[in-house]
C-alpha positions in Angstrom: 84.3 31.7 -45.2 85.5 30.3 -42.0 86.9 26.6 -41.2 85.2 25.2 -38.2 87.4 23.1 -36.0 86.1 20.1 -34.2 84.3 18.0 -36.9 82.5 15.2 -35.7 83.5 11.9 -38.3 81.5 8.4 -38.8 83.7 7.0 -35.9 82.2 9.6 -33.3 78.8 7.8 -34.8 77.8 6.3 -31.8 75.7 8.4 -31.2 74.8 11.0 -33.5 76.9 14.2 -32.6 75.5 16.8 -31.0 76.7 20.1 -32.1 76.0 22.0 -34.6 79.2 21.9 -36.3 78.6 19.0 -37.7 76.4 21.0 -40.3 78.9 24.0 -40.2 81.4 22.5 -41.9 83.7 24.7 -44.5 83.5 21.8 -47.5 79.4 21.4 -46.9 79.1 25.1 -46.7 81.4 26.3 -49.7 80.2 23.8 -52.4 76.8 22.4 -51.9 76.8 21.1 -55.6 79.8 18.7 -54.3 78.5 17.8 -51.0 78.7 14.5 -49.7 75.9 13.4 -47.6 75.6 12.3 -44.2 74.1 8.8 -45.3 77.2 9.0 -47.9 79.4 9.5 -45.1 77.9 6.9 -42.7 77.4 3.7 -45.2 80.3 2.1 -43.5 78.0 1.9 -40.6 75.1 1.2 -42.4 76.6 -1.8 -44.4 78.4 -3.1 -41.0 75.2 -3.3 -39.6 73.7 -5.3 -42.3 76.9 -7.6 -42.5 76.4 -8.5 -38.8 72.9 -9.5 -39.2 73.4 -11.1 -42.0 76.2 -13.2 -40.1 73.7 -13.5 -36.7 70.6 -14.9 -39.4 72.8 -16.9 -41.3 74.2 -18.5 -38.0 70.7 -18.9 -37.0 68.9 -20.7 -39.7 71.8 -23.3 -40.4 71.3 -24.2 -36.4 67.3 -24.5 -37.0 67.6 -26.6 -39.5 70.4 -29.1 -37.9 70.8 -31.2 -41.5 75.0 -32.8 -41.3 75.3 -31.6 -44.5 74.8 -27.9 -43.4 76.6 -27.7 -40.5 79.7 -26.9 -42.3 78.4 -23.8 -43.9 78.2 -22.7 -40.1 81.8 -22.3 -39.7 84.0 -19.4 -42.2 87.6 -19.2 -41.8 87.1 -22.2 -39.0 84.8 -19.4 -36.8 81.3 -19.3 -36.1 79.3 -17.3 -38.3 77.7 -15.7 -35.2 81.4 -15.2 -33.5 83.0 -13.4 -36.5 79.5 -11.5 -36.3 79.7 -10.5 -32.6 83.6 -9.5 -33.3 83.2 -7.7 -36.5 80.5 -5.3 -35.2 81.8 -5.9 -31.5 85.2 -4.2 -32.4 83.9 -0.8 -33.1 81.7 -0.8 -29.8 84.9 -1.6 -28.2 86.5 0.8 -29.4 84.1 3.5 -28.6 84.2 2.2 -25.1 87.9 2.1 -24.8 87.8 5.3 -26.3 85.5 6.9 -24.0 86.9 5.7 -20.9 90.3 7.2 -21.4 88.2 10.6 -21.4 87.2 9.4 -18.4 83.0 8.7 -19.8 81.3 5.8 -18.5 78.0 5.4 -20.8 75.8 2.4 -22.5 78.6 1.1 -24.7 80.4 -0.1 -21.7 77.8 -2.6 -20.4 77.3 -3.3 -24.1 80.6 -4.7 -24.7 81.4 -6.1 -21.5 77.8 -8.2 -21.8 79.5 -9.2 -25.4 82.7 -9.9 -24.2 81.6 -12.5 -21.6 79.4 -13.8 -24.2 82.2 -14.5 -26.1 84.5 -16.4 -23.8 81.3 -18.4 -22.2 80.7 -19.6 -25.8 77.7 -17.9 -26.1 78.2 -16.4 -29.8 74.4 -15.8 -31.0 73.3 -14.1 -27.7 77.2 -11.7 -28.0 76.1 -11.4 -31.6 72.4 -10.6 -30.9 73.5 -7.8 -28.6 76.3 -5.9 -30.5 73.3 -6.3 -33.8 71.0 -4.9 -31.5 73.4 -1.5 -30.4 74.5 -0.8 -34.2 70.9 -0.8 -35.2 70.3 1.4 -32.6 72.7 3.9 -34.3 72.4 3.2 -37.6 68.3 4.2 -37.3 70.0 7.6 -35.3 71.8 8.3 -37.9 69.4 7.6 -40.9 67.6 10.8 -39.7 70.4 13.5 -39.8 70.8 14.5 -43.4 67.6 16.2 -44.1 68.1 18.5 -41.3 71.7 18.7 -42.1 70.9 20.2 -45.8 68.1 22.1 -43.8 70.9 23.8 -41.7 73.5 24.3 -44.3 71.3 26.0 -47.3 70.7 29.0 -44.4 74.3 29.6 -45.1 74.4 29.8 -48.8 74.2 33.0 -49.4 77.8 34.8 -50.3 78.6 34.3 -53.8 81.6 32.5 -55.5 82.8 35.7 -57.7 82.7 39.2 -57.4 83.0 41.7 -60.6 85.9 43.9 -59.2 87.2 47.0 -61.3 90.7 46.5 -62.1 92.8 48.9 -64.4 90.0 50.5 -65.3 88.5 47.4 -67.0 85.3 44.8 -65.0 86.8 41.2 -64.3 85.5 38.1 -62.6 87.7 37.2 -59.4 86.9 34.5 -56.8 85.8 36.0 -53.7 88.7 35.1 -52.2 91.0 37.0 -54.1 89.3 40.3 -53.4 90.8 42.9 -51.5 90.1 45.6 -48.7 89.9 48.8 -51.3 88.2 47.1 -54.2 85.8 48.3 -56.3 83.2 46.2 -56.9 80.3 46.1 -59.1 77.0 44.4 -58.0 74.4 43.8 -60.8 70.3 43.9 -60.3 69.1 40.9 -58.8 72.9 40.0 -57.3 74.1 39.0 -53.8 76.1 41.5 -52.4 80.4 39.8 -52.2 81.8 42.3 -49.1 80.6 44.6 -46.6 81.8 48.1 -47.8 80.2 51.7 -49.0 78.2 52.5 -52.2 80.4 54.6 -53.9 78.2 55.3 -56.8 74.7 54.4 -58.0 71.2 53.9 -56.3 69.2 50.8 -55.6 66.8 49.1 -53.2 69.1 46.1 -51.0 67.0 43.2 -49.1 69.0 42.8 -45.8 66.0 40.9 -44.5 68.3 37.7 -44.2 70.8 39.6 -42.0 69.0 42.0 -39.8 65.1 41.0 -39.9 63.8 44.1 -41.5 60.6 43.2 -43.5 61.2 45.5 -46.5 63.9 46.7 -48.8 66.4 49.3 -47.6 67.0 51.9 -49.5 71.0 52.6 -50.7 72.8 55.7 -51.8 76.0 56.9 -52.1 78.2 56.7 -48.9 75.5 54.1 -47.6 77.0 50.6 -46.2 75.9 47.0 -47.4 76.7 43.6 -46.2 77.6 40.5 -47.6 74.7 37.9 -48.5 72.4 41.0 -49.3 70.1 40.9 -52.1 70.7 44.1 -54.3 67.3 44.5 -56.2 66.8 47.1 -58.7 69.7 49.7 -59.4 73.6 48.8 -60.0 75.9 49.7 -57.4 79.5 49.9 -57.3 81.2 49.2 -53.8 84.3 50.2 -52.1 85.0 46.7 -50.2 85.7 47.6 -46.2 85.2 44.0 -45.3 86.3 40.7 -46.9 86.5 36.9 -46.4 86.7 36.1 -42.5 86.0 39.5 -41.7 82.5 40.3 -43.0 79.2 40.8 -41.0 78.2 37.2 -42.9 81.6 35.6 -41.9 81.0 36.7 -38.0 77.7 35.5 -38.0 78.9 31.7 -38.6 81.6 32.7 -36.3 79.3 33.4 -33.6 77.8 29.7 -34.4 80.3 28.1 -34.1 81.4 29.4 -30.7 78.1 29.2 -29.4 77.8 25.7 -30.2 81.6 24.7 -28.5 80.2 26.6 -25.7 77.3 24.7 -25.4 77.0 21.6 -22.8 76.3 18.6 -24.4 73.3 16.9 -22.7 73.9 13.5 -21.5 72.0 10.7 -23.5 69.4 8.8 -21.2 70.7 5.7 -22.3 74.5 6.9 -21.3 73.1 8.9 -17.9 71.2 5.3 -17.1 74.1 3.1 -17.9 76.3 5.1 -15.4 73.9 4.7 -12.4 73.0 1.3 -12.8 76.5 -0.2 -14.3 78.1 -0.5 -10.8 74.6 -2.6 -9.6 74.6 -4.7 -12.6 78.6 -6.1 -11.9 77.7 -6.6 -8.3 74.3 -8.6 -8.6 76.1 -10.6 -11.5 79.4 -11.2 -9.1 76.9 -12.5 -6.5 75.3 -14.7 -8.9 78.5 -16.4 -9.7 79.4 -16.5 -5.9 76.1 -17.6 -5.4 76.3 -20.6 -7.1 79.9 -21.4 -6.2 78.4 -21.9 -2.9 75.4 -23.8 -3.8 76.9 -25.9 -6.1 80.7 -25.9 -5.1 82.0 -25.2 -8.8 82.4 -21.9 -10.3 81.6 -23.1 -14.2 78.3 -23.6 -12.6 77.9 -19.7 -12.2 79.1 -18.6 -15.4 76.0 -19.3 -17.0 73.6 -17.5 -14.9 75.9 -14.5 -14.1 75.8 -14.1 -17.8 72.1 -13.7 -18.1 72.4 -11.0 -15.5 74.7 -9.1 -17.9 72.6 -9.3 -20.5 69.6 -9.4 -19.3 70.2 -5.9 -17.4 72.3 -4.8 -20.9 70.7 -1.2 -22.2 70.1 -3.0 -25.6 66.1 -2.2 -25.2 67.3 2.0 -24.4 70.1 1.7 -27.1 67.5 0.3 -29.9 64.3 1.9 -28.3 65.8 5.6 -27.7 66.5 6.4 -31.9 63.5 3.9 -32.7 61.2 6.3 -30.6 62.5 9.6 -31.9 62.6 8.3 -35.6 58.6 7.6 -34.7 58.5 11.0 -33.7 60.6 12.8 -36.4 58.3 10.7 -38.9 55.3 12.0 -37.3 57.3 15.8 -37.1 57.8 15.4 -40.4 54.3 14.7 -42.0 53.3 18.0 -40.3 56.7 20.1 -42.4 59.3 20.2 -38.9 62.3 18.3 -39.4 64.6 17.7 -36.1 68.0 17.5 -36.3 68.3 15.2 -33.7 67.0 13.2 -30.2 69.0 15.9 -28.0 67.0 19.0 -29.3 63.5 16.7 -28.6 64.8 16.2 -25.1 66.0 19.9 -24.5 62.7 21.3 -25.1 61.1 19.4 -22.2 63.4 22.0 -20.3 62.6 25.2 -21.6 60.6 27.6 -19.8 61.3 31.1 -22.2 61.0 31.3 -25.9 62.0 34.5 -27.6 60.7 35.2 -31.2 62.1 36.7 -34.3 59.6 39.6 -36.0 59.9 39.4 -39.6 59.2 35.5 -41.6 58.1 34.2 -37.6 55.5 36.3 -35.7 54.7 37.7 -38.9 54.5 35.9 -42.6 57.1 38.5 -44.1 54.4 39.7 -46.7 53.2 43.0 -47.7 49.5 44.2 -47.4 48.2 48.0 -48.0 48.0 49.4 -44.9 46.2 52.6 -44.2 45.5 55.3 -47.1 44.8 59.2 -46.9 43.9 61.0 -50.4 44.0 64.9 -50.5 40.8 66.5 -52.3 40.1 66.2 -55.1 41.1 62.3 -54.5 39.4 60.0 -52.4 40.9 56.6 -51.3 40.3 54.4 -54.2 41.1 57.2 -56.8 44.5 57.9 -54.9 45.2 54.2 -55.6 44.4 53.7 -58.8 46.8 56.6 -59.7 49.7 55.2 -58.0 49.0 51.9 -59.4 49.2 53.8 -63.2 52.2 55.6 -62.2 53.6 52.1 -60.5 52.5 49.1 -63.0 55.9 49.1 -64.9 57.8 49.0 -61.9 59.5 45.8 -60.6 59.8 47.2 -56.6 58.3 45.5 -54.7 56.2 47.9 -53.1 54.9 49.2 -56.3 53.7 45.0 -57.0 51.5 45.3 -54.5 49.7 48.5 -55.2 49.4 47.4 -58.5 47.7 44.4 -57.3 45.6 45.9 -54.5 44.1 47.7 -57.5 43.4 44.9 -59.9 42.2 43.4 -56.9 39.5 46.2 -57.0 39.0 45.9 -60.4 40.4 49.2 -61.2 41.2 50.1 -64.7 45.0 50.6 -65.2 46.0 51.7 -68.5 49.5 51.2 -69.7 52.1 54.3 -69.9 55.2 55.0 -72.2 57.0 57.5 -69.6 58.2 56.1 -67.0 61.3 56.8 -64.6 62.4 54.1 -62.2 64.7 56.0 -59.3 66.2 52.7 -57.6 66.3 53.6 -53.9 63.5 56.3 -54.2 60.7 55.7 -56.0 59.4 56.6 -59.8 58.2 59.1 -61.7 56.1 59.0 -64.7 53.9 61.4 -66.9 50.4 60.1 -67.7 48.0 61.5 -69.9 45.7 63.7 -67.8 42.5 62.1 -69.8 43.5 58.9 -68.2 43.9 60.3 -64.7 40.4 61.9 -65.1 38.5 65.0 -65.2 40.8 66.7 -62.4 43.6 66.0 -63.4 43.2 68.2 -66.9 43.5 71.6 -65.4 46.9 70.8 -63.7 48.4 69.3 -66.8 51.2 70.7 -69.1 51.6 70.3 -72.7 54.9 69.2 -74.3 55.6 70.8 -77.8 57.9 68.4 -79.0 54.9 65.9 -78.2 54.0 64.8 -82.1 50.3 64.9 -80.4 50.3 68.8 -78.9 46.8 68.1 -78.1 47.1 65.6 -75.1 48.0 66.8 -72.2 50.4 65.0 -69.1 50.4 65.1 -65.8 54.1 63.9 -63.8 53.4 61.9 -60.9 56.2 61.4 -58.3 55.5 58.2 -56.3 58.1 57.5 -53.9 59.7 58.5 -50.0 60.5 61.7 -48.3 63.7 62.0 -50.2 62.2 61.6 -53.9 59.8 64.2 -53.0 62.9 66.4 -51.9 64.8 66.0 -54.7 62.1 66.7 -56.9 61.4 69.9 -54.9 57.9 68.8 -53.6 56.4 70.4 -50.5 55.0 68.2 -48.4 52.1 69.3 -46.3 51.5 69.5 -42.8 48.4 67.3 -42.4 50.2 64.4 -44.5 53.7 65.1 -42.1 51.6 64.6 -38.8 50.2 61.2 -40.8 53.8 60.0 -41.2 54.5 60.2 -38.0 51.6 58.5 -37.1 51.7 55.6 -39.3 55.6 55.1 -38.5 54.8 54.7 -34.9 52.6 52.1 -36.1 55.2 50.2 -38.0 54.0 51.1 -41.7 56.2 51.9 -44.6 54.5 55.1 -46.1 54.4 55.9 -49.8 54.0 59.7 -50.9 51.6 60.1 -53.9 52.3 63.8 -56.1 50.9 65.0 -59.1 52.2 67.8 -60.8 54.3 68.5 -57.7 51.3 68.5 -55.5 51.0 65.8 -53.1 47.5 64.2 -52.9 47.8 61.7 -50.7 50.1 58.7 -49.1 49.9 54.8 -48.8 51.0 52.9 -46.4 52.4 49.1 -46.6 52.9 46.6 -43.2 54.1 43.4 -42.6 50.9 41.2 -42.0 50.9 39.3 -39.1 50.6 35.3 -38.8 47.0 34.4 -38.3 48.1 31.7 -35.4 50.7 33.6 -34.0 48.6 34.5 -30.7 47.0 31.5 -30.4 50.3 29.4 -30.7 51.7 31.4 -28.0 48.8 31.7 -26.0 49.1 27.9 -26.6 52.1 27.9 -25.1 51.5 30.5 -22.2 49.1 27.6 -20.7 51.5 24.7 -21.6 53.7 26.5 -18.8 56.0 28.7 -20.5 56.5 31.9 -18.0 58.2 34.0 -19.9 58.0 35.5 -23.9 60.7 38.1 -25.9 60.3 39.2 -29.5 64.1 40.3 -30.7 64.0 41.8 -34.3 66.8 43.3 -36.5 63.7 45.7 -37.3 62.4 49.2 -36.4 61.1 50.0 -32.7 57.9 51.1 -34.0 57.4 47.8 -35.7 58.5 45.8 -33.2 56.0 47.2 -30.3 53.3 46.9 -32.8 53.7 43.5 -33.5 53.9 43.1 -29.6 50.9 45.1 -29.0 49.1 42.5 -31.9 49.8 39.6 -30.3 49.7 39.8 -27.0 51.4 37.9 -24.3 55.2 39.4 -24.7 56.8 40.5 -21.6 60.0 42.0 -23.2 60.6 43.6 -26.8 64.6 44.0 -28.1 64.2 46.0 -31.9 67.1 47.3 -34.1 69.3 44.3 -32.9 72.1 42.6 -34.8 72.5 39.0 -34.8 75.6 39.3 -32.3 72.8 41.1 -29.9 70.4 38.0 -29.9 72.8 35.5 -29.0 74.3 37.8 -25.9 70.5 38.4 -24.9 69.8 34.2 -24.9 73.2 34.0 -22.9 72.1 36.5 -20.5 68.9 35.0 -19.6 70.6 31.6 -19.8 73.3 32.7 -17.1 70.3 34.0 -15.1 69.1 30.0 -15.0 66.6 30.2 -17.5 66.1 27.5 -20.2 65.4 29.4 -23.8 64.2 28.6 -27.1 64.5 31.0 -29.6 62.5 30.5 -32.9 63.8 32.7 -36.2 64.6 32.2 -39.7 67.2 33.6 -41.4 71.0 33.8 -40.7 70.5 36.9 -38.7 69.0 34.7 -36.1 71.8 31.5 -36.6 73.8 32.7 -33.7 70.9 33.1 -31.5 69.6 29.6 -32.5 72.7 28.3 -31.5 73.1 29.6 -28.1 69.9 28.9 -27.2 69.1 25.8 -25.2 67.0 24.7 -29.1 66.7 26.9 -31.7 63.2 26.4 -33.8 64.1 27.5 -37.4 61.5 28.3 -39.7 63.2 27.0 -43.4 60.4 28.7 -45.6 60.8 32.1 -43.6 58.3 34.0 -45.3 55.5 31.7 -45.3 52.9 29.7 -43.1 53.8 27.9 -39.9 52.7 24.9 -40.9 53.3 23.9 -44.4 56.9 25.2 -44.3 59.8 23.1 -42.5 61.2 23.7 -39.9 64.4 22.8 -38.2 64.8 22.5 -34.0 68.7 22.8 -33.4 
């Protein structure tokens, strides 16, 4: 993977860093098993807040008791407990204030530092300690909300396998992914993720590329087809000639785009910092005027010290420092109950500015769950019988489309006898030999006998189910009426399976993605709330994108067959045009766009319903 610079450390935590680079550090992406959580790394801050609070509480309680025997416990090493509390916590705030001043930034920390120092100088140790404690509490509360969002974002990028099966000197060996070279022959077994970018040198299979491209259906791969790192090989075994490895792969490029997008994004000023910059000069002026006024009134400078301190403390932005993260935490807790994880308060502040929303298609506006589409049968079959024939042949297949057809046949209570003669053609379909008596009377006249069969009287029909390439390989002619329907179904975004028996095409079954029931209502509500423009950005086919957009409505712009970088470029162009863009998506293919947007909303569950699955606002 890529080492990202600018990692925020716990020392920078006040306030919690907004940059997504915190979530994309190489150490946390590469090894989720040994990672240290944000809470673990922020433990010193929590402990410091606890220590400051305990010292202040002890000083306060001893003062209330006011017993001579207890007064000796109010000091430690000759210093008041409240003073030690103020110095311990105030040192951190002072450091942050000086660091910000050297960088030319004036924020809430400066007002806190001035108030705390003034209170210490005047001997008002409880006041100084209380100011410091409130600031640390605000910081700790804000940090407490980070860890869950960090994990949700980090898991998106755990797609590249740590090892690869490489052919070296005629033998297959397992090597760390860092030791794989361009030109190596890599073997990918069924169920494994592809560790390199390259081309298939041998074998055929079906590859799920949805995480990278957003395509709703797996893609058939045969010799010389291109495959990408992090995509899932489903059924067949593939040998791939590596063309890109390590930092040069498409997946690594996506992560790099995310890092660059977050670095380019201008930071949003905190409300407390923004207000502090405005009212700090006024507060200092009023405090100075109070001091001078008391000097004139009483004739002594000392008479004005406490009133001036009162002005500093009352005007100190402690309410903002504590109330802001507390309000954010309350909002996050409420959102968490509805399945939403928020990265930080910055996301909530940015969300209020949004006027344009871009949606991914698969797993966002659609469920990413396949359903049966159109069914067309040719005599002597009707639609139900065609579905039964397909389900019998596909019953032993583990392919996603096969499981869908069998599930639909079972839902219609169709009888599906088992068969023994079955051959899966990875990336193409299946070929099965089914007893004619199982298919029905119509099949007996088409069936053939095999002399080698132990029961020569039993007749079998060869059933072929798959894509156009499989039927052409089996030298089965596709009728014109089927061809015409294929064009119509493709235009509507359906994936088509052709069914042939004994060399004759008897029908076709369409499969489509399911649009979320709530998609139209959500977009309508957003439009009523004042969002001006909606766009659909997808890596899927143009026909599928247009079909979804037409079904949902309110979509102003549709962009299909987009790579991850293309989505990010579109958002940057809209941003330069003066729009504030929110991106809603799922998967790595949306990560650069999510990072480039004013605010990104990632559906953590992918192909799942909108409400119960968690989302992360980046």
